[in-house]
N, C-alpha and C positions, 0 to 999 in steps of 0.2 A: 504494500500500500504506500501511497505517496501523500506527503503533506507539505504545503508551501507556507512559509511565514517569513516576514521581513525580507522578501526577495530571495530566500534560499529554500531549496527543496530537499527533503530527506526521504529515504525509503525505509519502511519498517514492516515488521511482522508482528501480529498480535495473537496472543493465546489467552483464552478465557478460562479461568480457574475458580475453584472454591476458595476465595480470599476476599479480604475486605478493603484492600487498597491496590493502587496501580504501581507496578515496578517497571523501571526502564533499565535495560542493560545494553552495552555495546561491547561485543566480543572482539577478540584479536583478529577475526576474519573480516571485521567491518560491518557485521550485521547488527542492526538495532532491533531488539526484541522487547515487546511490551507484554507484561503479564497483568491481566485485568480481571476484576470480578465479573461473573456471568451477567449478561444483560446490560453491560456498560455501553452507553451510547457513543457513537463516533464523535459527536460534538464534545463530550467530556474528555475522551481520549486526546483529542486535538488541543483542548484547553490545558491538560496536564503537560503535553508536549511543549506547548508555548511557554508555560511557566518554567520549564526546565531547558528552554531553547539555548540559552547561553552555555550551560554546562555541556549539553549535547554537542554543540558546535565546537566547544573547546576540546572535547575528547576526539572528535573527528579530525581537527587540525593537528592535535598531538600525534595521531596515527599517521597523518600525511607527512608530518615532519620526520617521524622515525623512518618512514618509507624512503624519504628523500635522502636521509643520512645527514647528521649534524656536522660531520667533519669533511673538509675539502681534501681530496686526494692530491698528492704531489707527483705521483708516477715516477718514483725513483727506486733504484735497486733496494731490495729487502722490505719494501713496503708490503704490508700483508692484505690479502683479499680472501674472502670466503669462497670455498668451493666444496659442495656436498657436506656442509656443516662444519668443516674444519678451516682454520686460518692458515694460509700458505704465503710465503714471500714470493714476490715476483723477481725474476732474473732477466734483465734486459740485455739481450744479445744483439749488439749493434754491428752490422756487417753490410757494407755496400753491395756485396755480391749476393745477398739474400734474394732468392728467386721469388718467393711468396712470403709476404709479411703475415705473420700469424701468431697465435698463442697455442702452446701445447702444455699439457700437464705432464710433468716428468717426475715421478717418484714422490718428491716432497716439495715441489715448487711449481709455479706457473712461469714457464719460459716464454718470453716475448721476443720473437725474431723480427728485427726491424732494420731497414737500411740506414736510417739516420735517427738520432734521438729527437723525438717530437712528442710532447705530452698529449696533444690532441689526437695524434695518430695512435698512441699507446691506449688511450681511453677508448678510441673507436675499435681497436683490435680486441680489447678485453670485452667490450659490450657485445661485439659480434660473436665472440667465443661463447659467452653466456647464452646468447640467443640460440646458437647452434646446439649447445649441450642441453638447454632446456627443452628444445623441440625433440631431440633424440630421446632424452630421458622420459619425457611425458608420453610420447608415442609408445615407448616400451612398456611403461606402467599401465597405460590404458589397455594395451593388448593383454597384459598380465591379468587385469581385473575383468576383462570383457566377459568371461564365462559366467559372471554373476549377474549379467544383464541381458535381457532379450533385445533391447534396442542398442543399435550401434551409433556412435557420434557421426554426424554428417561431415564434420570437418574438425580439425584441430589447428588452432593458430596460437602463435606466440606474439604478445604485444607488450607495450610499455604502459603500465598503469601505476598510479601513485596510491591507489586505495584498495584495489582488488587483487587477490592472488589468482583468482580464476572466475569464470562465468560460464553459464550454460543458458542459451536462449531457447525459445519455444520450438525452434527448428533443430534442436540438439547439436548446435554448433558450439564446441567447447573452445574457450579462450583462456590462456594461461600467461602469467607474468614471467618475463624473461629472468627475473631475479631468483626464480625457484631453483636454478642450478646452484645457488649458494647454500640452499637448505639441505639438511640430511635427507637421505633417500626415503626414510620412513615418513618424513614431513611432506615430501613431494607426493608420496603415496596417499597421504591424507587429503591433500588438495585435489588430487586426481579422483579419489573415491567420492569426495564431497560433490564435485561437479558431475560425476557420472550418476550419482544418486538423484541429481536434479533432472535426469532424463526420465525418472520415474515419478518424482514429486518436485514440481517446479518451485514450490515455496519452501519455507523452513518450518513446516508444521511437525506435529509429533511423529507422524509416519515417516517423514524424511529423516529425522534424527534417529528414529528406531532402526532404519535401514543403514544409516552411517555407522551406528553403534554395532550392528550385527557384523558388518564387514571389518570394522576397526574399533574394537571395544575401548581402546585407550586414546580415542581421537582427541579428547580434551587436553592430553599432554602435548599433542602435536600443535594444537591451537596455542597452548601456553608458550611453546618454543617460538612460534611466529610472533606472538605478542612481545616477548622479551628480547628477541633478536632482530626484528625487522629493521630497526634503525641502523644496524651494521651492514645491511644488505645493499650496498651502493657501489658504484664505480666512478 
């Protein structure tokens, strides 16, 4: 559901429970969930949202800031970058005879082969590497979990997002954040499972979370990793 206030729009899911007050949560995945007493009117839900609008927007902006990363990279030898959940130093190998400028993971470091030292080019090469690895990893994990689903994704894309790790639209097109290559494989699995479950349940209702929990009982630990670590996931 969507609600617009003061020129800003948020998307939220609502669950009606046997309770006496409304609760609002924003998880590490960026989902706003409202727990409300049964028969609560939409007008009252919107009123509560507006009363808490500043806090909600503050939390959203904090998440966007963590996703963007608080520290500016300098792209020098030994600077550390995340890959599959671990921090590795970069090794800049400058050689005018290099045929193809690229990044390769070699044992315990990210080797960057480049003709001439150029920070913008190093950043470009690293980002391209993460895009490529994310696409390969995500496609592999989607294939791994496909036997649990009758529906197959129509397409799998890797994009640049500041707020979402993944999305699934009504046409079953899956989109994933290129920064996922920085996360541990089990966290990548969670995001993949999360989006594939949306091929069955498009919203975040109880049935959706029941299916996620069936395939990944400890999914909350994966969400926690994303919440605590996403500010580091930058290039």
